N, C-alpha and C positions, 0 to 999 in steps of 0.2 A: 479566494475571498479572505480578506483580513480578519484576524481574530476578533476585532471589535464587533463584527457582525454576528458573532456566536453568543449564546447566552452566557453572561458572566459567570454564573454558577458552574456551567459545564467547563469553561476554561479554567476557573479556579480549582475545581476538582481534579482536572487533568494535571495541573501544575503540582498540586498537593500529592498526587500519586507518583510523582517523580519525573514527569516530562519536563525537560528543561528547554523551554522555547528560546532562551537567550543563547543557547549553544548552536542554534541552527545555522547562522551565517558561517561559522568556522567549519561546521560539519559539511555544509554544501561545498565550501572551498576545497575540502579534502576529497570529496567524492567526484565532483564534476571533472570530467576529462579522464578519470581513472576507471570508472565503471561503465562499461557499455555492454551491448548484447553479447559480445565475444566472451565476456567474463562468465556468462552462463554455461559455457562449455565445461567449466571446471566445477560446476555444481553437481554433486552426486545424488543429492536428495531430491525428492519430489518438490515441486515449487508451485505456489499459487501466485499468479500475477493478478492482483486485485486493484482495480482502478474505478474511480467514479466515472459514470457515463459521460459527464460533462467536462472531464479533465482533459482538455485538448492537448496540453503540453506533454503529459506522461503517456497518454494514449497514442501519441504519434509514434512511439517506439515499441509498443507492446507486442506487435506482430514479430518484430525482429528478435526480441527477447524470447518469445515462445518458440520461434524456429530454431534458435540456438540451443534450446533445452527442450527437446521433443516431448518429454513427459510433463512439461509445464502446462498448467491449466490457467486459462484466462477467464476471469469473471468480472462482470461490470456491476456496479452498484447503481441501480436506476436513480435518475434525477440528482445524483451527487456529483460534486466537483472534486478537486484534489483532496481536500480533507474529508473524505467519504465517511470516516468514523464520526465526524461531527455532523455532517449533512444528513446521514442516515445511519445512526448508530445500531439500530436493530438489524437492518439489512447487512451491515458490515459484519456484525457479530455472527449472524446466521451463516454468512459465507465462510468465515473462518472455522466455525464449528463443523459445517458440512465437510470442509477439506480435512479437518482433523479426524472426523469419523471415518472418512475414506481411508486415511492412513492407518488407523487402528484396525479397520475391518480387513485390510490386506495382510495382516500379520499371520 
């Protein structure tokens, strides 16, 4: 969903906090074709694969990424698309916090 569909105050706050939307085309150009599920075999840390339930593009590869890194955990944000942090910020934050708590509990 284009950013114009999100509350302007949320987008402005995100930009003020340092998120540089204007860099996305260059970043995607660098990532696409270089990072695939096979890259997960080189990840030594626990991983959270966090997708919006309605994000059909990125969800199409989540099982491959999870299989490539067996300790990876897949979690879906209900009713959210690709920008799940905008679509459901509380659910997104809760998922990240749960994952972080599990990491610190395991020490």
